[in-house]
N, C-alpha and C positions, 0 to 999 in steps of 0.2 A: 702333512700340511693340508689344511682344509681347502676346498675348492674356492671359497670366497677370498682366500689370501693368495691364490695362484694367479700369476701374471699370464694373460692370454698370449698366445703366439700367433701373430697375424701372418697370413700367407703372402709371400712376395710373388706376384704374377710377372712372368717374363714372356718375351716373344719366343717363337719356335722357328728357327732359320737354320737350314743346313744340318739338321739333327742336333743342334745345340740350343741353349736357352740364353740368348743375349738380352741385355737391356737395350732400350732404344739408343742409338748412337748419339742422339742429341741430349740424352739424359732426362727428357721430358716425361712426365706422367700426368694423368688426369683422373679425377675422382669418378668412381662408378657408384651409383646409388641404386637402391631398390625402387619398386613401384611407388613407395610412399615418400621417397626422397632421402631415406636414411643411408648413410655411408656404408658401402660394402668393402671397397678396396681401392687401391690406386693401380691403374693399368698403364702399361707403357704407351706413350703416344709416339707411334712410329713416324719416321721422317721419310723423305724421298730417298735418302741414302739407304735406309733400311729396306725400302722397296726394291732398289737396285741390287742390293746384296741378296735378297730373296730370289730374284730372277737368276742371278749367277748360280746360286745353289741349285735351283730347279733345273737349269740347263745342264749343269754338271751331272745331275742324277738321272737325266732323261735317257741316256744311252743304256744304262744298266737296267732301268725299270722297264723301258719299252722292249728291251731284248729278252726279258724274262718270259717264261712260258705263261700263257693265260692261266693255266692250272695253278702255277706257283703264286701268281697275283691273287687268285681266289683264296689260297691258303692264308696269305698275309692279311687280306681283308677280314677273313673269319677270325684271325687272331686278334684283330682290333676289337671285334665284337666280344671276344672272350675277356680281354683286359678291361673293356668298358663295363662289362657285367660285374667284374670283381671290384670296381670302384663305384658301383651304382649309387650308394648312399650319398657320396660326395656330390655327384652330379644332380641327384634329386634336390639337395639343398641349394645348389647354385642355380638350377633352373627355376626352382620355386621363388628364390629371391629376385632373380633377373627378370622373370616374366610375371611376377605377382600371382602365382598359382598356389593352390593348396598343395599339401604334400602328396595327396593321392593323385591329383591331376599331374603334378610334376613327375611322379613315378611312372605314370602312363606314358608321358612324353619320353622319358629315358628308355623305357622298355621299347617304344617304337623306334628310337634311334639305334638301339642295339639290333633290333630286327632288321632295320634298314641296311646295316652293314652286312648282315647275313644274306639278305636278298641280293645285294649287288655282288657279293662274293660268289654267289651261284651263277651269275651272268657272265663272269669274266671269260669262260671258255665256251660260251654259247652265243654271244652277240655276233660273232663272225658268221654264224650259220644263217642269221636273218638279215644281216647287212651286206653279205657277199654272196657269191654263187657263180655258176657256170652260165655263160652267155651264148646263145645260138649264133653262129657265124657261118657264112658261105665259104667252104673250103676245108681242107684237111687240117684243121687246127683246133686245139682247145683254147678257149678264151675265158679266163677266170678273173673275177673281181674279188679282191680281198681288202678288208678294212685295216687301216694303220692309224696309230695315234697322231694327232696334230702336232703335239710338242708341249711347250710351256703354256699353261692356261692360267690367266688371272681370274680369280673368282671373288665376286663381291657377294658376301654371304647375306642372307635375308636379315633385315633389321629387327623383325618382330619375333622370329623363331630362333632362339639363341643356340639350340642344340639340334633338334630334329631337322629344322630347315638347313642348318649348317651341314649336317651329315648328308642330307639329301642332295646338296650341290657339290660336296667334295668327293663322295664315294664314286659316282659315275665317271668323274674325270680321271681318277687314278685307276679305276677298274679296267679301263680301256688302254692303259699304258701311258697316259699323259702324266706330267708332273704339274703341281699346282702352287700358285702363290695366292693365299687366301686373305682377304680383308674381312675381319670379323665384324659383327654388329657393333656399331659405334657405342650404343647405349648399354648393350648387354654382352660384353666381350669375354666375361669370365669363363663360361663353359667352353668357349673356343680355345682359350689359352690353356685350360686344363686338358682339353682334348690333345693338345700338343704333347703333354706328358704321357698320355695313353699311347699315342703314335710312336713315341720314342721307345716304348717297351713292347712294341707289337710286331717286330721284325720288318717294319716299314723302313727302307733305307733312308738315311739322312738326305734331305733335299727333295724328296718326292712330294712332301707336303710342307709348306712353309706358312706360318700363321702370324699375321700382323694385326695389331689393334691400334685404333686411333680414328681420326676423322676420315670417313669414307671418301669424300671428294678429294681431299688432299693426297691420299694414297692412290686413288683410282686414276687420276690424271696422268702421272708419270707411267703407270702400268699400261694404260691404253695407248700411249705414244711410244712405248719402248719397242725398239726394233727386234728384240730377241724374245718377245712375247708373241705367241702364235694364235692365241684365242683369248676371248674374254667373255665371262658370264656376268651379265648386268643385273642379275636378280635383285641385288641389294641397292640398286640405284633408283632414285626417283625419275620421273619422266624427263624432266629438264636436264638433269645430269646425264642420264642415259643417252640422250641425243648428242650432247657434247662429246661423250666418250666414244660413241659410234663413229663420229666424224674423225676423231683422232686415231681410232683403230683402223680406219681405211687406208692410212698411209702405207702400211705394209701388208694390207689385205688380210688382216686378222679375221678368223672366224668369230662371229658375234652371236651370242645367245641373248635375245632381247627379253626384258621383263614383260610380264603380262600387261596388256593395255590398261590405261587408267580407267577408273569408273566414270560414269556420266558426270558426277559432281566434281571431277578432277582429282579425287583422292586416289591413292595407290591401290591397285587391285590386290585383294587378299588371296593368298594361296592356301589351299587345304593340304598341309604337309602330312596329315594323317592318311590321306587318300593313297591308293596304290600308285606308285610313281610311273609305271610304264617304262618304255625304253627310249623315249625321245632324248633324255639327257645323256644316255649312253652313246647315242649316235651323233650328238651335237658337235663333238670334237673328234670325229674320225674322218680320215681321208680315204679315198678308194683308189687302190692300185690295181690296174688291169694288166694281166700277163697273157701273152700269146705263146703257144707251144705247139709244134707240129705233132700230128698223130701218126700212127703206123710205125713202120720199121725205123724211119728217121727219128721219130720222137723217142722210141725205145732205146736208140743208140745214145741218147743224152744230148741231143742238139740244143743249141742255145735258144733262149726265149725269142 
């Protein structure tokens, strides 16, 4: 059969929740278009119920993921990079269409996203060395501060960077032992939904990352107010929405990572996602546990903290 007579098979994009690929519980979808307005696909329009289900899945996965060794988490993140590399051509097409980039520029973005996973994989067993340490105290005691994950983190992905920005906000959250509920870019959700397929085949336990698509404000509001969400990254929220969400997040003392301040003209500040990420996102959702232990013979005998 010639190609001109072949019926094209369109991809059905689904959410990624609890290691599975459900449709939105409401059955709603919305059209995703490219930079020129041409139709690309229908994406699931997540509901508040989908957001609550994602939080339940993230909470269920938190114990096992946070209890894994940092070295093991690094291996898993590196595996994500491997699987993303194997599907590079697909992501180049999706990023090019989503962001209006040439194929060569889209390829550079995908390469950077793969490298970003590798970069954070290398930090999993090192971040504790720079965010913890021994504290000088008066008396025969060891006083040690060690970082621990915050818990379930809601992540509002960047609106303008459908893959590199997305990876840059997800990877540090899970690298440090947290689990994530991610709200993808509303206008360019396809790379995020495809990333769910990569995560599902990358040894990432189900529920560690949950990806929702739809209206950012509609999904962010219940996540910010949810009592079982411990932190929220407001990167993908505009200034006005971010303020509302931060107020809602204060109800259970969530950790909040604020977006960059708006430009002088009121427009959203642009982030250079190609730049070296630093460690601030790794430490944004860490708690510090301080332990006291007696020194000398008493400590050697295994006295309690």
